[in-house]
C-alpha positions in Angstrom: -21.3 -54.0 29.0 -19.9 -51.2 26.8 -16.8 -52.3 24.7 -13.7 -50.3 24.6 -13.2 -48.1 21.6 -11.6 -49.5 18.5 -9.0 -46.7 18.8 -7.9 -47.8 22.3 -7.7 -51.4 21.4 -5.6 -50.6 18.3 -3.2 -48.5 20.4 -2.8 -51.0 23.1 -2.3 -53.8 20.6 0.4 -51.8 18.9 2.1 -51.1 22.3 2.0 -54.7 23.3 3.6 -55.8 20.0 6.8 -53.9 20.8 8.7 -56.0 23.3 10.0 -53.5 25.9 11.3 -55.9 28.5 13.5 -53.9 30.8 16.7 -55.6 29.9 16.1 -54.3 26.2 15.6 -50.9 24.6 12.3 -49.0 24.7 13.4 -46.7 21.8 11.2 -48.4 19.1 8.1 -47.8 21.2 9.2 -44.3 22.1 9.8 -43.6 18.3 6.3 -44.8 17.5 4.9 -42.4 20.2 6.8 -39.5 18.8 5.4 -40.0 15.3 1.8 -40.1 16.8 2.5 -36.9 18.8 4.1 -35.2 15.7 0.9 -36.1 13.7 -1.2 -34.0 16.1 1.3 -31.2 16.2 2.4 -32.1 19.8 6.2 -31.5 20.3 8.0 -33.8 22.6 11.5 -34.2 24.0 13.4 -37.3 25.0 15.7 -37.8 28.0 18.0 -40.7 27.2 19.9 -42.9 29.6 23.8 -42.5 29.7 24.2 -45.3 27.1 21.6 -43.7 24.7 19.8 -47.0 24.5 16.6 -46.0 26.3 14.6 -42.8 26.7 11.9 -41.1 28.7 9.5 -39.0 26.8 8.1 -35.6 27.9 5.4 -33.8 26.0 3.1 -30.9 26.6 -0.4 -30.3 25.1 -0.7 -26.6 25.8 -3.9 -24.8 26.9 -6.0 -23.1 24.3 -4.2 -19.8 25.0 -0.7 -21.4 24.7 0.0 -21.8 28.3 2.5 -24.6 29.0 2.9 -24.4 32.7 0.6 -25.7 35.4 -1.9 -28.4 34.5 -2.0 -32.1 34.9 0.7 -34.7 34.3 -0.4 -38.2 32.9 2.5 -40.6 33.7 3.2 -44.2 32.9 6.2 -46.5 32.3 6.9 -48.1 29.0 8.9 -51.1 30.1 7.5 -54.6 31.1 8.8 -57.5 33.1 10.2 -60.6 31.3 8.1 -63.6 30.2 11.2 -66.0 30.7 10.1 -69.4 32.0 6.4 -68.4 32.0 3.7 -70.7 30.4 1.4 -68.6 28.3 -1.7 -69.6 26.4 -0.9 -67.2 23.6 1.9 -65.1 22.4 2.5 -62.5 25.1 3.4 -59.9 22.6 0.4 -60.3 20.5 -2.7 -59.1 22.4 -5.6 -61.4 22.3 -9.1 -60.9 23.5 -10.7 -64.0 25.2 -14.1 -63.5 26.7 -14.1 -60.2 28.5 -10.3 -59.9 29.0 -7.4 -58.7 26.8 -4.3 -60.8 27.2 -0.7 -59.9 26.7 2.5 -58.7 28.5 1.8 -55.2 29.7 -1.9 -55.2 29.1 -2.3 -54.4 32.8 1.1 -53.1 33.8 0.7 -50.7 32.1 0.2 -50.3 28.4 -3.5 -50.5 28.8 -3.4 -46.9 30.3 -0.9 -45.7 27.8 -3.0 -47.0 24.9 -6.0 -45.0 26.1 -4.0 -41.9 26.4 -2.7 -42.2 22.8 -6.2 -43.1 21.6 -7.4 -39.8 23.1 -4.8 -37.5 21.4 -7.5 -36.2 19.0 -9.7 -35.2 21.9 -6.9 -33.6 23.8 -5.8 -31.5 20.9 -9.4 -30.7 19.7 -10.6 -29.5 23.2 -10.4 -25.9 24.5 -8.1 -26.8 27.3 -8.0 -24.2 30.1 -4.7 -25.7 31.3 -2.1 -27.9 29.8 -1.7 -31.7 29.9 1.7 -33.2 30.2 2.6 -36.6 29.0 5.5 -38.3 30.8 6.6 -41.8 29.7 9.5 -43.4 31.5 11.9 -46.3 31.0 13.1 -49.0 33.5 10.3 -48.5 36.2 10.3 -52.3 36.6 13.9 -52.4 37.7 13.7 -49.7 40.3 12.1 -46.5 39.0 15.4 -45.6 37.2 14.2 -43.6 34.3 11.7 -41.4 36.1 14.3 -39.7 38.2 15.6 -37.7 35.2 12.1 -37.3 33.7 10.8 -35.7 36.9 14.0 -33.6 37.1 13.4 -32.3 33.6 9.8 -31.3 34.5 11.3 -29.4 37.6 14.1 -27.8 35.4 11.7 -26.6 32.7 9.6 -25.1 35.6 6.3 -26.7 34.2 4.9 -26.6 37.7 2.0 -28.9 37.2 -0.6 -28.7 39.9 -1.1 -32.5 40.0 -0.1 -35.8 38.5 -1.9 -39.2 37.7 0.4 -42.3 37.6 -1.6 -44.8 35.7 -0.4 -47.9 37.4 -3.2 -50.6 37.8 -5.4 -49.7 40.6 -8.7 -50.7 39.3 -9.4 -47.1 38.9 -9.1 -46.4 42.5 -7.5 -43.1 43.5 -4.6 -44.4 45.6 -2.9 -41.8 47.8 -0.3 -43.9 49.5 2.3 -46.6 49.2 5.7 -47.5 50.7 9.1 -46.6 49.5 11.2 -49.1 47.6 14.9 -49.5 48.4 17.2 -52.4 46.9 20.8 -53.1 48.0 23.8 -55.3 47.3 26.4 -56.0 49.8 29.5 -57.8 48.3 31.9 -59.4 50.8 35.4 -60.1 49.5 37.5 -62.3 51.6 40.5 -64.6 51.0 40.3 -68.1 49.4 42.1 -71.1 51.0 41.8 -74.9 50.9 39.1 -75.9 53.4 41.6 -77.9 55.3 43.5 -74.7 56.2 40.8 -72.2 57.1 43.2 -70.0 59.1 44.9 -69.1 55.8 41.7 -67.7 54.4 38.9 -65.3 55.3 35.4 -66.8 54.7 33.3 -64.4 52.9 30.1 -66.4 53.4 30.6 -66.4 57.2 30.6 -62.6 57.3 27.9 -62.2 54.6 25.7 -64.5 56.8 26.3 -62.3 59.8 25.2 -59.4 57.7 22.2 -61.2 56.4 21.2 -62.1 60.0 21.6 -58.4 61.0 19.1 -57.5 58.3 16.7 -60.0 59.6 17.1 -58.7 63.1 16.4 -55.2 62.0 13.3 -56.5 60.0 12.0 -58.1 63.1 12.6 -54.9 65.2 10.6 -52.9 62.5 7.9 -55.4 62.5 7.5 -55.7 66.2 8.3 -52.1 67.4 8.4 -49.9 64.4 5.6 -47.4 63.3 2.4 -48.9 61.8 -0.1 -47.8 59.3 -3.2 -50.1 59.3 -4.2 -48.9 55.8 -1.5 -51.3 54.4 -1.9 -55.1 54.2 1.5 -55.2 55.8 1.2 -52.3 58.3 4.9 -52.0 59.0 8.1 -51.3 57.2 9.3 -54.6 55.6 12.7 -55.8 55.0 14.0 -59.0 53.5 17.1 -60.8 52.2 16.0 -62.0 48.9 19.1 -63.4 47.1 22.4 -64.8 48.3 25.3 -65.7 46.0 28.7 -67.3 47.4 31.2 -70.0 47.2 32.7 -72.1 44.3 33.3 -75.6 46.0 32.7 -77.4 49.1 36.5 -77.8 49.7 37.4 -74.1 49.2 37.1 -71.2 51.7 34.9 -68.8 49.8 36.5 -65.5 48.8 33.3 -63.8 47.8 29.6 -63.8 48.8 26.9 -61.3 48.0 23.8 -60.4 49.9 20.9 -58.8 48.0 18.2 -57.3 50.2 15.4 -54.6 50.1 13.1 -52.7 52.4 9.9 -50.9 51.9 9.3 -48.2 54.3 6.4 -46.3 55.7 6.4 -42.6 54.9 7.2 -41.7 58.5 10.5 -43.7 58.5 13.7 -41.9 57.8 15.2 -43.8 54.8 18.5 -42.1 55.0 19.0 -43.0 58.6 17.8 -46.7 58.1 20.1 -47.0 55.1 23.0 -45.6 57.2 22.4 -48.1 59.9 22.8 -50.9 57.4 25.8 -49.4 55.8 27.4 -48.9 59.2 27.0 -52.6 60.0 28.7 -53.6 56.7 31.6 -51.3 57.6 31.9 -52.9 61.0 32.1 -56.3 59.4 34.6 -55.0 56.8 36.9 -53.8 59.7 36.7 -57.3 61.3 37.6 -59.0 58.1 40.6 -56.6 57.6 41.9 -57.6 61.1 42.3 -61.1 59.6 43.7 -59.9 56.2 44.0 -56.2 55.1 43.2 -57.2 51.5 39.5 -58.0 52.5 36.7 -55.5 51.6 33.0 -55.0 51.8 31.2 -53.1 49.0 27.8 -51.8 49.9 25.6 -50.2 47.2 22.1 -49.2 46.6 20.8 -50.7 43.3 17.5 -49.0 43.2 15.2 -46.7 45.3 12.2 -44.6 45.1 10.4 -42.6 47.8 7.0 -43.7 49.1 3.8 -41.8 48.5 1.6 -40.2 51.1 -0.6 -37.6 49.4 -2.9 -35.8 51.9 -6.6 -36.4 51.5 -7.1 -32.6 51.2 -4.8 -32.2 48.2 -6.7 -30.8 45.1 -5.5 -33.7 42.9 -7.6 -36.1 45.2 -10.8 -34.3 44.8 -10.0 -33.8 41.1 -9.5 -37.5 40.6 -13.0 -38.1 42.1 -14.4 -35.5 39.9 -13.0 -37.3 36.8 -14.6 -40.6 38.0 -11.9 -42.3 40.1 -13.0 -44.4 43.0 -12.2 -42.7 46.2 -10.6 -44.8 48.8 -8.3 -44.6 51.8 -6.6 -47.9 51.0 -2.9 -47.9 50.4 -1.1 -50.3 48.1 1.8 -52.7 48.7 3.6 -52.2 45.4 5.8 -49.2 44.6 5.4 -46.8 41.8 7.1 -43.7 40.3 4.4 -41.6 42.1 6.6 -41.0 45.1 9.3 -39.3 42.8 6.7 -36.8 41.5 5.4 -36.2 45.0 9.0 -35.6 46.3 9.4 -32.9 43.6 6.4 -31.0 45.0 3.8 -32.4 42.4 0.8 -33.7 44.3 0.2 -37.2 42.9 -2.4 -40.0 42.9 -1.9 -43.6 41.5 -5.0 -44.3 39.2 -5.0 -46.7 36.3 -7.0 -49.6 34.8 -6.4 -53.1 35.8 -5.8 -55.2 38.9 -2.1 -55.4 40.1 -2.8 -59.1 40.8 -2.7 -59.8 37.1 0.6 -57.9 36.6 3.8 -59.7 36.0 2.0 -63.0 35.8 1.8 -65.5 32.9 -1.3 -64.8 30.8 -1.3 -61.2 32.2 -4.6 -59.5 31.3 -6.9 -56.6 31.7 -10.6 -56.7 31.9 -12.2 -54.9 28.9 -14.5 -53.0 31.4 -11.3 -51.6 33.0 -10.3 -50.1 29.7 -13.7 -48.6 29.3 -13.5 -47.2 32.8 -10.2 -45.6 32.0 -11.6 -44.1 28.7 -14.4 -42.6 30.7 -11.9 -41.2 33.2 -9.9 -39.5 30.5 -12.9 -38.2 28.8 -14.1 -36.6 32.0 -10.6 -35.2 32.7 -10.7 -33.5 29.4 -14.0 -32.0 30.1 -12.9 -30.9 33.6 -9.9 -29.0 32.2 -11.6 -27.5 29.2 -12.9 -23.9 29.3 
């Protein structure tokens, strides 16, 4: 089996060594990437979060004639999930090769892909590109595709108009054309505390929160049994789940607060705005009932994160281009969400294609098979050849 290049392994190792867990800053990693791009004469721009603690990076490697518009986007996120409470066989931030695998947090999701891109900067800049290559690195994908919103907007605002995008999430180098949307919500019920022996003096927040949670489950059942289906998914329907519930301070106290956390992942044909409005209306209905008991009660309904699904048509040019670069053609759709839907929603035809198996992502002893790194290297080499004049 061919081994990955020393350049790719070095870049991946350096990326893993910088802890970019989503709760922390990614600026150290972004700063390192900027230096690497500067060394090859590639200008880049940063799009910071409001606090200035994190940043997206957007860079364009122009075509040989200087053209900076059109071309292909190579996109990936820089953050990783926590290792808290996980039992690792080695330091998760010190990439280690064991047998035919590279272990470390982010090796699979998705610093393996980013490392290969960085290792190929010399080839990108040395090629006679007929069209530009855009590098788009985001922050906070793991907490709801947060950073990519402003990153994609910058691509639109700058009128870069790429003809397609590859999001390098782990897909075992398959060209994935579809995944569901991701939508995360928080519903906070604020009642009135009282001694448990005097329930009429209070308003039980948990009771109302449970009614709302039950409504979410009812909608989930309705979608599962009567909603649209797409058999290309393992779960062929829109899914909806209550995943966290907080409330109460003591068994002898009527609870004044309860919080329901829930999410849904919808098929492309589902109207996300209408579905969200239905849930919001139920929360408002329960708030009105609470206020009939006590006008100080309230319900706060908020969306914590959200990203559209992906449903790229088979006839889009980016699909055949992926195959020409060596991606594995498939009609399979994946259960996990990515930033690809944001690019597609902005009018940029997008395919998910990257090294590694999603089954290894987020787990203790996360790894990527070395042959997947090689496959990614071959894909990028082929891509450069395809876009060179």
